KEMARBA-582692 format. One record per residue (C-alpha): residue number from 1; residue in one letter; x, y, z. Coordinates in pm, whole numbers, plus 50000, padded with zeros to 5 digits. Example, Ala and Ser with C-alpha at 12.3 -4.5 7.8 and 13.67 -1.06 7.14 Angstrom:
<rs>
  seq  type      u      v      w
    1     A  51230  49550  50780
    2     S  51367  49894  50714
</rs>
This chain:
<rs>
  seq  type      u      v      w
    1     M  50000  49999  50001
    2     P  50142  50345  49911
    3     K  50249  50569  50193
    4     I  49984  50808  50322
    5     I  50069  51176  50273
    6     Q  49892  51501  50336
    7     L  49774  51676  50023
    8     S  49917  52016  49940
    9     Q  49701  52324  49986
   10     H  49672  52370  49609
   11     V  49547  52015  49546
   12     A  49305  52044  49837
   13     N  49168  52365  49687
   14     L  49126  52196  49349
   15     I  48924  51916  49513
   16     A  48711  52171  49696
   17     A  48658  52356  49368
   18     G  48520  52037  49218
   19     E  48254  52028  49491
   20     V  48156  52396  49484
   21     V  48245  52523  49134
   22     E  48084  52303  48872
   23     R  48041  52567  48600
   24     P  48015  52947  48555
   25     A  47665  52944  48701
   26     S  47805  52807  49027
   27     V  48052  53098  49045
   28     V  47777  53354  48982
   29     K  47560  53199  49252
   30     E  47833  53212  49519
   31     L  47936  53569  49433
   32     M  47578  53697  49433
   33     E  47514  53532  49772
   34     N  47822  53703  49913
   35     A  47694  54036  49775
   36     V  47356  53985  49939
   37     D  47524  53902  50272
   38     A  47726  54224  50235
   39     G  47399  54420  50244
   40     A  47397  54522  49876
   41     S  47084  54688  49740
   42     K  47202  54661  49378
   43     I  47399  54380  49210
   44     T  47519  54382  48850
   45     V  47627  54060  48678
   46     E  47801  54061  48341
   47     I  47935  53763  48146
   48     K  48092  53689  47809
   49     D  48125  53358  47625
   50     G  47892  53184  47867
   51     G  48101  53305  48163
   52     M  48404  53096  48073
   53     T  48633  53380  47970
   54     F  48484  53678  48153
   55     L  48251  53710  48451
   56     R  48202  54022  48664
   57     V  47984  54078  48971
   58     T  47954  54430  49114
   59     D  47769  54529  49432
   60     N  47722  54836  49649
   61     G  47752  54648  49977
   62     C  47976  54711  50277
   63     G  48298  54616  50097
   64     M  48610  54476  50266
   65     A  48907  54626  50445
   66     P  49254  54555  50290
   67     E  49343  54286  50547
   68     D  49001  54118  50510
   69     A  49027  54114  50129
   70     K  49341  53901  50144
   71     T  49204  53670  50412
   72     A  48882  53611  50218
   73     F  49058  53385  49965
   74     L  49185  53141  50229
   75     R  48995  52818  50286
   76     H  48740  52821  50569
   77     A  48777  53197  50609
   78     T  48437  53359  50673
   79     S  48274  53648  50852
   80     K  47946  53456  50896
   81     L  48041  53212  51176
   82     R  48228  53246  51503
   83     N  48165  52919  51689
   84     A  47997  52578  51660
   85     E  47672  52708  51808
   86     D  47626  52937  51506
   87     L  47579  52632  51285
   88     A  47246  52562  51455
   89     A  47089  52885  51329
   90     I  47244  52999  51002
   91     G  47081  53316  50866
   92     T  47323  53408  50587
   93     M  47348  53278  50232
   94     G  47718  53196  50239
   95     F  47885  53057  50550
   96     R  48128  52777  50463
   97     G  48421  52999  50372
   98     E  48505  52779  50071
   99     A  48355  52965  49777
  100     L  48620  53231  49712
  101     A  48908  52992  49777
  102     A  48760  52733  49539
  103     I  48691  52988  49266
  104     A  49038  53141  49297
  105     A  49201  52797  49266
  106     V  49071  52747  48910
  107     S  49071  53098  48762
  108     R  49236  53437  48737
  109     I  49076  53700  48962
  110     D  49077  54078  48986
  111     L  48919  54221  49304
  112     M  48838  54584  49384
  113     T  48671  54661  49713
  114     K  48618  54962  49938
  115     T  48439  55021  50266
  116     P  48220  55330  50318
  117     G  48422  55622  50454
  118     S  48755  55495  50327
  119     I  48963  55725  50107
  120     S  49074  55445  49874
  121     G  49002  55084  49808
  122     T  49203  54765  49763
  123     D  49298  54607  49431
  124     L  49411  54241  49426
  125     H  49508  54012  49142
  126     L  49512  53636  49199
  127     E  49612  53348  48976
  128     A  49542  52986  49071
  129     G  49464  53099  49426
  130     Q  49785  53297  49482
  131     I  49791  53678  49526
  132     T  50033  53812  49266
  133     E  49957  54184  49281
  134     E  49826  54419  49553
  135     S  49769  54795  49539
  136     E  49545  55082  49640
  137     V  49283  55194  49392
  138     G  49009  55452  49365
  139     C  48670  55279  49339
  140     P  48311  55320  49465
  141     D  48188  55167  49787
  142     G  48126  54795  49761
  143     T  48300  54513  49578
  144     T  48375  54431  49217
  145     I  48515  54087  49138
  146     I  48618  53977  48788
  147     I  48670  53608  48705
  148     R  48870  53528  48388
  149     D  48963  53202  48219
  150     L  48767  52969  48442
  151     F  48927  52620  48468
  152     F  49236  52738  48281
  153     N  49456  52510  48497
  154     T  49218  52212  48505
  155     P  49168  52104  48141
  156     A  48998  51785  48258
  157     R  48713  51999  48396
  158     M  48705  52213  48085
  159     K  48598  51926  47861
  160     F  48279  51879  48064
  161     M  48160  52230  47986
  162     K  47878  52269  47737
  163     A  47845  52522  47458
  164     D  47849  52892  47547
  165     T  47477  52910  47481
  166     V  47404  52638  47737
  167     E  47645  52772  47999
  168     G  47507  53121  47947
  169     G  47154  52989  47991
  170     R  47252  52833  48324
  171     V  47400  53163  48439
  172     T  47074  53334  48337
  173     A  46880  53083  48546
  174     A  47107  53145  48846
  175     V  47057  53522  48826
  176     Q  46680  53478  48792
  177     L  46675  53258  49101
  178     Q  46857  53519  49308
  179     A  46626  53791  49176
  180     L  46325  53588  49293
  181     A  46494  53499  49622
  182     H  46575  53864  49705
  183     P  46314  54098  49554
  184     E  46450  54374  49781
  185     V  46771  54379  49575
  186     A  46786  54537  49228
  187     F  46956  54294  48988
  188     V  47098  54388  48648
  189     Y  47223  54111  48421
  190     L  47418  54161  48097
  191     R  47516  53881  47862
  192     D  47763  53954  47580
  193     G  47686  54326  47608
  194     K  47306  54282  47599
  195     Q  47088  54344  47901
  196     I  46883  54033  47976
  197     L  46727  54110  48312
  198     S  46665  54414  48532
  199     T  46458  54408  48852
  200     P  46344  54717  49047
  201     G  46443  54596  49394
  202     T  46115  54715  49551
  203     G  46091  54422  49789
  204     N  45768  54309  49619
  205     L  45794  53950  49494
  206     E  45529  54022  49231
  207     D  45751  54286  49069
  208     A  46051  54054  49055
  209     A  45840  53764  48927
  210     Y  45702  53982  48647
  211     C  46056  54074  48539
  212     V  46149  53707  48526
  213     Y  45831  53545  48387
  214     G  45671  53835  48204
  215     R  45298  53812  48136
  216     D  45285  53452  48256
  217     Q  45313  53584  48611
  218     A  44979  53766  48579
  219     K  44806  53432  48525
  220     M  44934  53285  48850
  221     V  44748  53262  49182
  222     K  44882  53446  49486
  223     V  44964  53230  49790
  224     E  44980  53376  50140
  225     S  44940  53141  50434
  226     R  45067  53073  50784
  227     W  45091  52734  50956
  228     E  45204  52752  51320
  229     N  45538  52938  51301
  230     Y  45583  52858  50929
  231     T  45476  53094  50653
  232     V  45452  53042  50277
  233     T  45413  53319  50021
  234     G  45442  53336  49646
  235     F  45254  53237  49334
  236     V  45131  52910  49179
  237     S  44982  52835  48840
  238     R  44618  52758  48787
  239     P  44535  52392  48710
  240     T  44445  52493  48354
  241     D  44789  52648  48304
  242     A  44992  52345  48415
  243     R  45320  52269  48239
  244     P  45446  51948  48076
  245     S  45750  51940  48312
  246     R  45860  52052  48659
  247     N  46118  52298  48525
  248     M  45906  52596  48631
  249     Q  45886  52495  48998
  250     T  46098  52720  49219
  251     F  46124  52690  49598
  252     F  46303  52908  49853
  253     V  46363  52830  50220
  254     N  46451  53142  50419
  255     D  46538  53314  50087
  256     R  46769  53029  49983
  257     P  46694  52847  49651
  258     V  46662  52476  49730
  259     R  46569  52146  49570
  260     S  46340  51933  49783
  261     K  46125  51633  49698
  262     L  45920  51706  50009
  263     L  45821  52052  49883
  264     V  45741  51916  49536
  265     A  45520  51646  49685
  266     A  45338  51898  49907
  267     L  45277  52127  49611
  268     E  45144  51859  49379
  269     E  44926  51710  49653
  270     A  44735  52038  49652
  271     Y  44655  51982  49283
  272     R  44542  51622  49323
  273     N  44243  51539  49099
  274     Q  44278  51878  48929
  275     L  44560  51812  48677
  276     M  44574  51615  48358
  277     V  44812  51321  48349
  278     G  45162  51435  48257
  279     K  45102  51796  48363
  280     F  45274  51972  48653
  281     P  45210  52299  48834
  282     A  45447  52594  48818
  283     C  45532  52793  49128
  284     V  45746  53053  49299
  285     L  45712  52980  49670
  286     H  45897  53126  49969
  287     L  45891  52914  50282
  288     R  46003  53094  50598
  289     L  46064  52914  50925
  290     P  46288  52953  51230
  291     A  46657  52916  51146
  292     N  46696  52636  51400
  293     A  46417  52437  51230
  294     V  46616  52376  50911
  295     D  46964  52243  50845
  296     V  47126  52403  50539
  297     N  47467  52248  50602
  298     V  47401  51919  50421
  299     H  47528  51996  50069
  300     P  47848  52167  49945
  301     A  47651  52392  49712
  302     K  47385  52458  49980
  303     T  47102  52355  49746
  304     E  46955  52084  49970
  305     V  46819  52119  50321
  306     K  46679  51904  50602
  307     F  46376  52002  50806
  308     L  46324  51945  51176
  309     S  45955  51874  51121
  310     E  45879  51749  50771
  311     K  45508  51710  50846
  312     A  45473  52078  50947
  313     V  45654  52184  50628
  314     F  45438  51956  50414
  315     D  45116  52084  50571
  316     C  45221  52447  50536
  317     I  45285  52413  50162
  318     H  44995  52178  50094
  319     Y  44720  52369  50273
  320     G  44860  52708  50176
  321     V  44847  52625  49804
  322     L  44517  52439  49834
  323     G  44355  52734  50009
  324     A  44481  52974  49740
  325     L  44341  52753  49464
  326     N  44006  52716  49638
  327     K  43968  53093  49667
  328     Q  43967  53122  49289
  329     T  43607  53173  49183
  330     D  43672  53228  48815
  331     R  43611  52934  48588
  332     P  43827  52841  48290
  333     Q  43746  53043  47982
  334     V  43620  52870  47673
  335     Q  43905  52823  47426
  336     F  43809  52738  47073
  337     K  44074  52518  46916
  338     P  44125  52598  46548
  339     N  44048  52306  46324
  340     P  44356  52220  46113
  341     A  44125  52109  45836
  342     Y  44041  52473  45771
  343     T  44391  52617  45789
  344     D  44637  52660  45508
  345     T  44909  52479  45702
  346     S  44711  52156  45705
  347     L  44662  52171  45328
  348     Q  45030  52191  45238
  349     T  45063  51813  45217
  350     G  44822  51527  45183
  351     A  44948  51344  45488
  352     H  44806  51588  45741
  353     A  44484  51659  45558
  354     G  44434  51287  45505
  355     A  44368  51253  45874
  356     A  44080  51495  45847
  357     T  43894  51324  45558
  358     A  43896  50963  45457
  359     N  43882  51060  45089
  360     D  44222  51235  45122
  361     H  44123  51549  44927
  362     A  44428  51731  45061
  363     T  44430  52020  44817
  364     T  44057  52085  44793
  365     K  43950  52417  44942
  366     K  43685  52361  45204
  367     E  43396  52591  45272
  368     P  43208  52639  45602
  369     F  42918  52406  45666
  370     F  42658  52684  45681
  371     R  42688  52936  45404
  372     T  42454  53136  45180
  373     M  42437  53067  44808
  374     T  42306  53290  44536
  375     A  42061  53145  44285
  376     E  42335  53119  44022
  377     E  42571  52943  44265
  378     F  42303  52692  44364
  379     K  42225  52623  43996
  380     N  42592  52552  43922
  381     F  42624  52342  44236
  382     S  42320  52128  44147
  383     A  42449  52072  43795
  384     A  42787  51964  43927
  385     V  42631  51715  44168
  386     Q  42412  51560  43896
  387     T  42700  51522  43651
  388     A  42957  51399  43904
  389     P  43053  51032  43862
  390     Q  42878  50803  44108
  391     P  43090  50600  44345
  392     K  43118  50229  44273
  393     K  43030  49956  44515
  394     D  43394  49901  44610
  395     A  43443  50265  44714
  396     A  43401  50175  45081
  397     A  43683  49925  45057
  398     A  43902  50186  44890
  399     T  43821  50424  45171
  400     V  43932  50169  45432
  401     H  44262  50125  45245
  402     A  44306  50502  45237
  403     V  44254  50519  45613
  404     E  44498  50236  45662
  405     R  44763  50423  45465
  406     Q  44713  50720  45693
  407     V  44729  50528  46022
  408     S  45037  50728  46114
  409     A  44858  51061  46075
  410     P  44671  51217  46371
  411     V  44300  51149  46359
  412     Q  44177  51401  46610
  413     E  44048  51621  46329
  414     K  43786  51357  46250
  415     I  43635  51378  46590
  416     F  43512  51735  46614
  417     T  43527  51838  46249
  418     P  43182  51943  46121
  419     V  43070  51792  45796
  420     S  43211  52015  45527
  421     M  43059  52093  45193
  422     P  43324  52059  44925
  423     V  43308  52274  44615
  424     M  43238  52033  44334
  425     P  43453  52069  44021
  426     D  43312  52175  43690
  427     K  43274  51919  43417
  428     Q  43601  52017  43253
  429     E  43781  51987  43591
  430     I  43688  51623  43644
  431     P  44013  51424  43641
  432     K  44070  51257  43306
  433     T  44238  50960  43473
  434     I  43901  50795  43535
  435     P  43889  50490  43310
  436     A  43617  50483  43050
  437     E  43363  50205  43054
  438     S  43498  49925  42841
  439     T  43264  49767  42589
  440     E  43441  49432  42609
  441     P  43426  49246  42940
  442     E  43761  49152  43083
  443     Q  43830  48812  43235
  444     T  43962  48854  43590
  445     A  44057  48586  43839
  446     M  43814  48557  44125
  447     E  43982  48641  44457
  448     M  43851  48452  44757
  449     P  43805  48669  45065
  450     V  44078  48622  45327
  451     E  43937  48480  45645
  452     I  44000  48708  45943
  453     P  44099  48499  46246
  454     W  43979  48767  46488
  455     R  43670  48982  46535
  456     M  43654  49336  46671
  457     V  43369  49340  46920
  458     G  43364  49706  47010
  459     E  43518  49972  47230
  460     L  43513  50036  47606
  461     Y  43518  50385  47756
  462     N  43637  50529  47422
  463     S  43981  50402  47519
  464     Y  44011  50023  47485
  465     I  43925  49813  47182
  466     L  43775  49471  47256
  467     V  43880  49193  47018
  468     E  43778  48827  47018
  469     Q  43995  48547  46877
  470     G  43910  48187  46946
  471     E  43916  48122  47321
  472     E  44090  48454  47394
  473     A  43970  48813  47433
  474     F  44205  49109  47390
  475     L  44185  49464  47524
  476     I  44391  49706  47313
  477     D  44485  50049  47443
  478     K  44425  50256  47129
  479     H  44649  50546  47235
  480     A  44940  50321  47326
  481     A  44897  50122  47004
  482     H  44884  50427  46777
  483     E  45175  50585  46964
  484     R  45393  50279  46910
  485     I  45298  50258  46542
  486     L  45392  50622  46491
  487     F  45717  50582  46682
  488     E  45826  50281  46479
  489     K  45741  50461  46158
  490     L  45942  50769  46257
  491     K  46235  50562  46381
  492     T  46264  50343  46073
  493     N  46222  50635  45836
  494     Q  46578  50739  45758
  495     E  46459  51021  45536
  496     E  46391  51370  45661
  497     I  46078  51389  45872
  498     S  45795  51568  45697
  499     S  45724  51905  45853
  500     Q  45489  52196  45815
  501     M  45572  52565  45827
  502     L  45350  52771  46055
  503     L  45177  53072  45902
  504     S  45279  53279  46202
  505     P  45566  53180  46435
  506     L  45459  53041  46771
  507     P  45638  53196  47073
  508     V  45715  52939  47342
  509     R  45835  53062  47682
  510     L  46065  52824  47867
  511     S  46302  52826  48157
  512     A  46638  52992  48086
  513     E  46814  52657  48093
  514     G  46554  52490  47873
  515     A  46571  52763  47609
  516     A  46949  52740  47606
  517     E  46942  52363  47560
  518     L  46706  52389  47265
  519     L  46905  52665  47095
  520     S  47224  52461  47129
  521     N  47060  52165  46954
  522     T  46886  52340  46663
  523     S  47036  52113  46400
  524     M  46912  51799  46574
  525     L  46567  51953  46625
  526     L  46557  52043  46256
  527     E  46613  51677  46169
  528     L  46307  51596  46379
  529     G  46091  51857  46207
  530     F  46126  52148  46453
  531     E  46270  52483  46351
  532     V  46336  52719  46643
  533     E  46515  53048  46676
  534     E  46600  53273  46968
  535     F  46347  53542  47052
  536     G  46495  53665  47380
  537     D  46353  53678  47733
  538     N  46369  53294  47770
  539     T  46142  53263  47466
  540     V  46200  53079  47140
  541     L  46008  53115  46816
  542     L  45872  52792  46671
  543     R  45851  52827  46292
  544     Q  45820  52466  46182
  545     I  45677  52153  46343
  546     P  45650  51783  46240
  547     M  45361  51709  46008
  548     D  45217  51449  46243
  549     L  45207  51696  46535
  550     D  44901  51908  46599
  551     T  44971  52281  46623
  552     A  44792  52301  46959
  553     D  45036  52045  47104
  554     A  45352  52204  46962
  555     A  45438  52422  47262
  556     D  45398  52137  47513
  557     A  45601  51906  47290
  558     L  45883  52159  47268
  559     E  45892  52208  47645
  560     T  45899  51831  47696
  561     L  46193  51809  47456
  562     A  46373  52076  47656
  563     A  46311  51882  47976
  564     D  46453  51566  47815
  565     L  46765  51753  47710
  566     L  46809  51901  48057
  567     R  46792  51555  48210
  568     G  47106  51473  48015
  569     R  46973  51238  47748
  570     R  47274  51295  47526
  571     E  47493  50988  47568
  572     Q  47448  50890  47204
  573     A  47288  51062  46911
  574     D  47033  50781  46858
  575     T  46943  50787  47229
  576     I  46841  51149  47228
  577     R  46671  51104  46892
  578     D  46458  50822  47032
  579     A  46364  51037  47329
  580     L  46248  51318  47101
  581     L  46060  51076  46878
  582     H  45878  50945  47188
  583     T  45746  51294  47246
  584     I  45641  51347  46886
  585     A  45465  51011  46868
  586     C  45287  51066  47200
  587     K  45158  51411  47102
  588     A  45050  51299  46754
  589     A  44874  50976  46857
  590     I  44499  50955  46910
  591     K  44403  50999  47272
  592     A  44201  50793  47515
  593     G  43850  50931  47538
  594     W  43830  51038  47176
  595     T  43548  50907  46961
  596     N  43690  50730  46655
  597     D  43539  50586  46342
  598     E  43504  50208  46342
  599     R  43727  50183  46036
  600     E  44006  50367  46214
  601     L  43984  50128  46508
  602     L  43985  49837  46266
  603     V  44313  49959  46115
  604     L  44474  49975  46459
  605     V  44347  49629  46552
  606     K  44482  49484  46229
  607     Q  44826  49630  46305
  608     V  44833  49499  46661
  609     M  44701  49154  46578
  610     T  44935  49091  46285
  611     R  45261  49247  46414
  612     E  45473  49077  46678
  613     D  45673  49391  46762
  614     L  45375  49589  46895
  615     K  45383  49491  47261
  616     Y  45463  49810  47456
  617     C  45433  50181  47390
  618     P  45755  50390  47392
  619     H  45692  50469  47761
  620     G  45679  50101  47856
  621     R  45303  50063  47900
  622     P  45144  49747  47756
  623     I  44950  49785  47433
  624     C  44735  49475  47467
  625     I  44623  49252  47755
  626     T  44461  48909  47726
  627     L  44155  48763  47898
  628     S  44095  48394  47836
  629     K  43755  48233  47825
  630     K  43858  48010  48113
  631     Q  43942  48311  48331
  632     L  43608  48468  48251
  633     E  43414  48151  48324
  634     K  43595  48122  48654
  635     Q  43466  48464  48754
  636     F  43110  48348  48678
  637     K  43167  48022  48871
  638     R  43127  47814  48555
  639     S  43454  47621  48591
</rs>
């Protein structure tokens, strides 16, 4: 066994940096917390190149004396603690005394600081944790710290950094969190010379939330509740405005941003039986409790906490949010969903329009069901109807085949689409490809009908198709089946996925991190049929979507994709592609509860009953379950 030695101070600092400084956003968080503890009323953050080459934080706080400025970069040097008893009631944001030492160990630092009343300030330059220059300087009260060339001496850490867009998005999220945590502080954030965020510092959470979330904040419900000596304040989304991911859930404990499964569970319990499956509430909630009732010293980055009484915390969040939701007397407004069958975007290709009509008249202009005709129009219409070729007896079979060809297209348009009145073509417009009646009969071989070994009995709850085959009965989940069929089609199709351009771009507001992830993967999204571009203010413009995806589901699908990317599904290109295809297939598939034509259900049943690979949907749920005759007879006491 090698001899045990004590690590050098430099190596120890590098190890500590790995725990505290993960990326530029970690540096920004620690420096802003120090500025808040210094009593700053205004904090300005500026970054370039995602914060990797340049990062500056300026505050108007109390500043530091010359001797304190040098001591601040030593490990475990802090002004927040004096003895062990102080750990039981921590009321400051930073307290470990590791942040500045860890940051200095992996970067080049310039520090200017001055206390109120001092004639001059202190200027320090550090490299890899060592002070190389020290001088007096004229500067305003407060502290300015500049971080350059982060991880310049740890190339192994550098390779784990993402693109500047992603790292910049994480910095944006960190600044937004601090702005929401401390509405009494005015935050200004500049990224590559452009101002991204500015809060007024009025102390009103509503003002800070509006600067971060924009108009979405006005739709949220105000929460204000007290439970014993615990209080919760903030805002939560209405059940009708739920999100497809938890990325918009933000919790603070004594003004400290935290991650807590307990708080998430308490929040979502308040929404029980009010949310659709796969939807999650958004929130900005401040929980305040006695300092000795929470332990914040359980994580190097101080993002996790432990509560003395988890039940009291759960009840405070749960009943506080539930009470706020119950006070809402307004009912959801009626929202009329535009029918794609009447929009130009749905008529660009036959695939999408084919889902709306079994006859697949993709390029035929459709008129409203109720419309007024002049006498001349009615005369022309009647003449066209009388002269139009009559359908043959096998037209129904052809229609079934047409529906089967379009099994991958969404069929929701069929459900609520009113019967349209197509404009019949004039005589000269009738396609000339219709074969003329032959005077000589042709000899054709008689085809015997293929015997179907199964029988579709019907449908239960507009969700499950009942099929009988011999001594077995099958229940097919129509959504899961259609979702799997679509997924397999998209996955096996090596060609470019068909897409549709939107007549007007669709703005989609996301979290700062989610928007950054999408913008750094635009080429991959384009391969999947999505075209996005940056719009600013955590919003992206969606200009193009997959043909199989309904326009109304596009925003939710994009946010789900962002959540998948944030969860780190990027080990291999095909892995992330499959994850995105899951989302597209799920959004495009027919839904449980929809009323479908019997022929559509028949097409799904035929696919499931004849293909061995259709066993589970992309999310792992079974497509079909079996009930034997023997099992059924046993329930009726016949066996």
